[in-house]
C-alpha positions as CSV (number, residue, x, y, z in Angstrom):
1,M,-12.7,44.5,7.9
2,N,-14.3,44.7,11.4
3,L,-12.8,42.5,14.1
4,L,-14.4,41.5,17.4
5,L,-12.1,40.3,20.1
6,P,-13.9,38.5,22.9
7,E,-12.0,37.7,26.1
8,N,-14.1,34.7,27.2
9,L,-16.6,32.3,25.8
10,S,-19.7,34.0,27.2
11,D,-18.5,37.3,25.6
12,A,-18.0,35.5,22.3
13,C,-21.5,34.0,22.3
14,E,-23.0,37.4,23.1
15,L,-21.1,39.1,20.4
16,L,-22.0,36.5,17.8
17,A,-25.7,36.8,18.7
18,T,-25.7,40.6,18.5
19,H,-23.6,41.0,15.3
20,E,-25.6,39.5,12.5
21,G,-23.4,37.9,9.8
22,A,-20.3,37.9,12.0
23,I,-17.9,35.0,11.0
24,P,-16.0,33.2,13.8
25,I,-12.3,32.6,13.0
26,A,-9.7,30.6,14.9
27,G,-6.4,30.0,13.0
28,G,-7.7,32.0,10.0
29,T,-5.8,29.8,7.5
30,D,-8.8,29.3,5.2
31,L,-9.8,32.9,5.4
32,F,-6.3,34.2,4.4
33,V,-6.1,31.7,1.5
34,H,-9.2,33.2,-0.1
35,W,-8.7,36.8,1.0
36,P,-7.2,38.2,-2.3
37,Q,-10.2,36.7,-4.2
38,R,-12.8,38.4,-2.0
39,P,-12.5,42.2,-2.3
40,D,-16.1,42.6,-1.3
41,D,-15.2,41.1,2.2
42,S,-13.5,44.3,3.3
43,G,-16.6,45.3,5.4
44,Q,-17.1,41.8,6.8
45,T,-17.2,41.3,10.6
46,Y,-15.0,38.6,12.1
47,L,-15.2,37.1,15.6
48,D,-11.6,36.3,16.5
49,L,-11.6,33.4,19.1
50,S,-7.8,33.3,19.5
51,G,-7.8,35.2,22.8
52,I,-10.0,32.8,24.6
53,P,-7.8,30.5,26.7
54,E,-10.5,28.0,27.6
55,L,-10.9,27.0,23.9
56,R,-7.2,26.2,23.4
57,A,-6.6,23.1,25.5
58,H,-7.2,19.5,24.6
59,G,-7.3,16.6,27.0
60,W,-8.7,13.3,28.2
61,S,-11.8,12.8,30.1
62,E,-14.0,9.7,30.9
63,G,-12.7,7.6,28.0
64,E,-12.6,10.3,25.4
65,L,-10.3,12.9,23.9
66,R,-11.6,16.4,23.9
67,L,-10.4,19.0,21.4
68,G,-10.9,22.7,22.0
69,A,-12.0,25.1,19.2
70,L,-8.4,26.3,19.1
71,T,-6.6,23.0,19.3
72,T,-4.2,22.9,16.3
73,Y,-3.0,20.0,14.2
74,W,0.4,20.5,15.7
75,D,-0.9,20.1,19.2
76,I,-2.1,16.6,18.2
77,I,1.1,15.7,16.2
78,Q,3.1,16.4,19.3
79,D,0.9,14.4,21.7
80,S,2.3,10.9,22.1
81,Q,-0.8,9.7,23.9
82,V,-3.0,10.6,20.9
83,Q,-0.5,8.8,18.7
84,A,-1.0,5.7,20.7
85,A,-4.8,5.9,21.2
86,L,-6.0,7.6,18.0
87,P,-3.2,7.3,15.4
88,L,-5.3,8.4,12.4
89,L,-5.6,11.9,13.9
90,V,-1.8,12.2,13.8
91,R,-1.5,10.7,10.4
92,A,-4.1,13.1,8.9
93,A,-2.6,16.1,10.7
94,R,0.8,15.5,9.1
95,Q,-0.9,15.5,5.7
96,I,-2.6,18.9,6.2
97,G,-0.4,21.6,4.6
98,A,3.0,22.6,5.7
99,I,4.2,23.0,9.3
100,Q,3.1,26.7,9.2
101,I,-0.5,25.6,8.6
102,Q,-0.2,22.7,11.1
103,T,0.8,25.1,13.9
104,R,-2.0,27.5,13.2
105,G,-4.8,25.6,11.6
106,T,-7.4,24.1,13.9
107,W,-9.5,20.9,13.9
108,A,-12.7,22.9,14.6
109,G,-11.9,25.2,11.7
110,N,-11.5,22.2,9.4
111,V,-15.0,21.0,10.5
112,V,-16.8,24.3,10.0
113,N,-15.0,25.2,6.8
114,A,-17.0,22.2,5.5
115,S,-14.7,21.4,2.6
116,P,-15.6,18.0,0.8
117,A,-11.8,17.4,0.7
118,A,-11.1,17.9,4.5
119,D,-8.7,15.2,5.7
120,G,-9.2,16.0,9.3
121,V,-12.9,15.6,9.1
122,A,-12.6,12.2,7.5
123,V,-10.6,10.7,10.5
124,L,-12.8,12.5,13.1
125,M,-15.9,11.0,11.5
126,A,-14.2,7.5,11.4
127,Y,-13.7,7.8,15.1
128,D,-17.4,8.8,15.7
129,A,-16.5,12.3,16.8
130,V,-19.2,14.6,18.3
131,V,-19.2,18.4,17.8
132,I,-20.1,20.7,20.6
133,L,-22.1,23.9,19.7
134,R,-22.7,26.7,22.0
135,S,-24.7,29.9,21.9
136,R,-26.0,32.3,24.5
137,E,-29.1,30.1,24.6
138,G,-27.2,27.0,25.7
139,T,-25.1,24.0,24.5
140,E,-26.0,21.4,21.8
141,E,-24.1,18.3,20.6
142,C,-24.3,16.7,17.2
143,P,-22.5,13.6,15.8
144,L,-20.1,14.7,13.1
145,S,-21.6,12.1,10.7
146,D,-24.9,14.1,10.9
147,F,-23.4,17.5,10.9
148,Y,-23.3,18.3,7.2
149,L,-26.5,18.9,5.2
150,G,-24.9,19.5,1.8
151,Y,-22.1,21.4,0.1
152,K,-20.8,24.1,2.6
153,S,-24.1,23.6,4.6
154,M,-24.1,22.4,8.2
155,R,-26.3,22.2,11.3
156,R,-24.5,25.0,13.0
157,K,-26.8,28.0,13.4
158,S,-25.5,31.5,12.8
159,D,-25.4,32.3,16.5
160,Q,-23.6,29.1,17.5
161,L,-19.9,28.5,18.0
162,L,-18.2,25.2,17.6
163,T,-16.5,25.1,20.9
164,G,-15.1,21.6,21.0
165,I,-15.0,18.1,19.6
166,R,-15.4,14.8,21.6
167,I,-13.7,11.7,20.3
168,P,-14.4,8.4,22.1
169,V,-11.4,6.2,22.7
170,R,-12.0,2.6,21.7
171,S,-10.0,-0.5,20.8
172,Y,-10.0,-1.1,17.0
173,D,-9.1,-4.1,15.0
174,L,-8.1,-2.0,12.0
175,Q,-7.4,1.7,11.3
176,L,-6.5,3.1,7.9
177,F,-6.0,6.6,6.4
178,E,-5.1,7.1,2.8
179,K,-4.9,10.2,0.7
180,V,-4.1,10.8,-3.0
181,G,-3.1,14.3,-4.2
182,S,-1.0,15.8,-6.9
183,R,2.0,15.6,-4.6
184,T,2.9,13.6,-1.6
185,A,2.7,16.7,0.7
186,Q,1.0,20.1,0.8
187,A,-1.8,19.0,-1.7
188,I,-5.6,19.1,-1.5
189,S,-7.0,15.6,-1.7
190,K,-8.1,14.3,-5.1
191,V,-9.6,11.4,-3.1
192,G,-9.1,10.2,0.4
193,V,-10.5,7.6,2.9
194,A,-10.4,6.9,6.6
195,V,-11.4,3.5,8.0
196,T,-11.9,2.0,11.4
197,R,-13.3,-1.5,12.4
198,R,-14.3,-3.1,15.6
199,G,-15.4,-6.6,15.0
200,D,-18.0,-6.4,12.2
201,D,-18.7,-2.7,13.0
202,W,-17.1,-0.6,10.2
203,R,-16.7,3.1,9.7
204,I,-15.7,4.0,6.1
205,V,-15.4,7.7,5.5
206,A,-14.5,9.2,2.1
207,N,-13.5,12.7,1.1
208,S,-13.4,14.5,-2.3
209,V,-16.0,12.2,-3.7
210,A,-19.3,13.9,-2.7
211,P,-20.6,17.3,-1.7
212,T,-19.4,16.7,1.8
213,V,-17.1,14.3,3.6
214,C,-19.3,11.3,4.0
215,R,-19.6,7.9,5.5
216,C,-20.2,5.0,3.1
217,P,-23.0,2.9,4.7
218,A,-23.6,0.6,1.8
219,L,-20.0,-0.4,1.7
220,E,-19.9,-0.7,5.5
221,S,-22.8,-3.1,5.3
222,F,-21.2,-5.0,2.4
223,L,-18.0,-5.6,4.4
224,A,-19.9,-6.4,7.6
225,S,-21.7,-9.1,5.8
226,G,-18.4,-11.0,5.3
227,R,-18.9,-11.4,1.6
228,S,-15.7,-12.1,-0.2
229,V,-13.8,-9.4,-2.1
230,G,-11.6,-10.6,-4.9
231,E,-10.8,-7.3,-6.7
232,P,-11.3,-3.5,-6.4
233,A,-14.4,-3.7,-8.6
234,D,-16.2,-5.7,-5.9
235,L,-15.9,-2.6,-3.7
236,A,-16.7,-0.1,-6.4
237,E,-20.2,-1.6,-7.0
238,A,-21.1,-1.0,-3.3
239,L,-19.5,2.4,-3.3
240,R,-21.6,3.8,-6.1
241,S,-24.6,4.2,-3.9
242,D,-22.5,6.0,-1.3
243,I,-20.6,8.6,-3.3
244,A,-21.2,11.2,-6.0
245,P,-17.8,12.3,-7.4
246,I,-17.6,15.1,-9.9
247,D,-15.2,16.3,-12.6
248,D,-13.3,19.4,-11.5
249,L,-9.9,21.1,-11.7
250,R,-8.2,18.5,-9.5
251,S,-9.6,15.3,-11.0
252,T,-12.4,13.4,-12.7
253,A,-15.3,11.5,-11.3
254,R,-14.2,8.2,-13.0
255,Y,-10.7,8.6,-11.5
256,R,-12.0,9.3,-8.0
257,E,-14.3,6.2,-8.0
258,T,-11.5,4.0,-9.4
259,V,-8.8,5.2,-7.1
260,L,-11.1,5.1,-4.0
261,S,-11.9,1.4,-4.6
262,R,-8.3,0.6,-5.1
263,L,-7.2,2.5,-2.0
264,L,-9.7,0.4,0.0
265,Y,-8.9,-2.9,-1.6
266,F,-5.1,-2.7,-1.3
267,G,-5.3,-1.0,2.1
268,L,-7.5,-3.6,3.6
269,K,-6.4,-6.8,1.7
270,D,-3.7,-7.9,4.2
271,A,-5.8,-7.2,7.3
272,C,-9.1,-8.8,6.3
273,I,-9.6,-12.5,5.6
274,Q,-12.6,-11.8,3.3
275,F,-10.2,-10.2,0.8
276,S,-8.4,-12.4,-1.7
């Protein structure tokens, strides 16, 4: 393989623009998982961002948390301020792989890998995260909820780097993250969900039930209306217009729809007066 090693962000943008087809990598965890299955990738060019210090830090600014492109899950797990302000980030990070993956894998990598099962993307979207894209032509921002166009398809252009993620810090009445896999740890989601609520303003984000991680606007509107919920089936009816689960090696469409509605019902029941 061919490896490009930029020393700063400007250099990285220039190299990406002048090397057609180059793939940016940060922690490289997704790349190495698939490497034995991709013998034709031996001539692929990769843009290694790991040597750019300005992409590593995360911090607080003007009422928001900013993650750099190299901010790892472990960076967030260790941050007590994040645990207090945005606890779903920590909860999801602890569910992503083993410690070896958590210390190397990055939030930005989870976003651009564009897996429908991405746990990190679900909680970021529930917190109204915004991604920052940069090329040598300038900087662009996009709400994460608008970032995905379809399976493994996103708004990032080939000459753009995802350099950061902005997450507004707000007061929430309710925060929930649930994941179901084959095991309690180190397992890809069969179905998962992240929920935040501020008054009657809901964010319900599901993974492994559509071509992308997705918000569930029909269910959000249903719950915002205050209509009573007596059983999981009441949620399933609204969910059907939001999700498009499939049968695959990990699970079935029917299982995913059933379990998602049950995760939501039993996860929200004790916190919402409209549930009985």
